[in-house]
C-alpha positions, -999 to +999 in steps of 0.1 A: -017-030+110+019-023+095+021+004+069+048+010+044+054+037+018+057+025-019+088+041-036+069+062-065+072+095-083+068+129-060+033+137-073+019+103-063+010+091-028+012+053-027+013+030+003+009-006+014-008-020+044-003-055+060-038-068+066-027-104+077+006-125+077+011-161+071+041-183+067+037-181+028+033-143+027+011-112+033-025-103+026-020-065+017-040-034+007-025-010-016-037+025-019-025+047-047-034+084-048-031+103-079-048+133-097-077+134-074-084+096-076-078+070-051-072+034-062-075+008-035-066-029-042-061-061-020-038-091-029-014-115-017+022-109-017+047-138-012+071-134+018+101-135-003+090-109-027+079-087+004+114-092+020+132-081-012+110-049-015+120-040+020+158-049+013+159-029-020+139+002-005+109-002-026+090-003+005+099+018+035+083+017+072+059+046+075+038+058+106+003+043+105-024+069+100-054+074+121-075+064+088-070+062+051-065+098+037-097+112+021-091+136-008-116+165-011-136+156-043-117+125-048-132+094-065-124+061-052-118+029-072-118-004-052-108-038-068-096-071-052-072-093-072 
């Protein structure tokens, strides 16, 4: 699974994981960690938009973690778009 860091403010940890790739685009999981909360969403990202995010530096490749980081006492919010 490919992992990319999402450009954001320093106090936020945000990244995108590619779950599946097709000709049309990517099924992705977006994880945002801020102020003790972790928000996890899954959605579809069209191929041209994904490429534009890479080209502009909004997404940068990041080493894949062993697991999704858990924050002590953090609440997790899940949604699927």
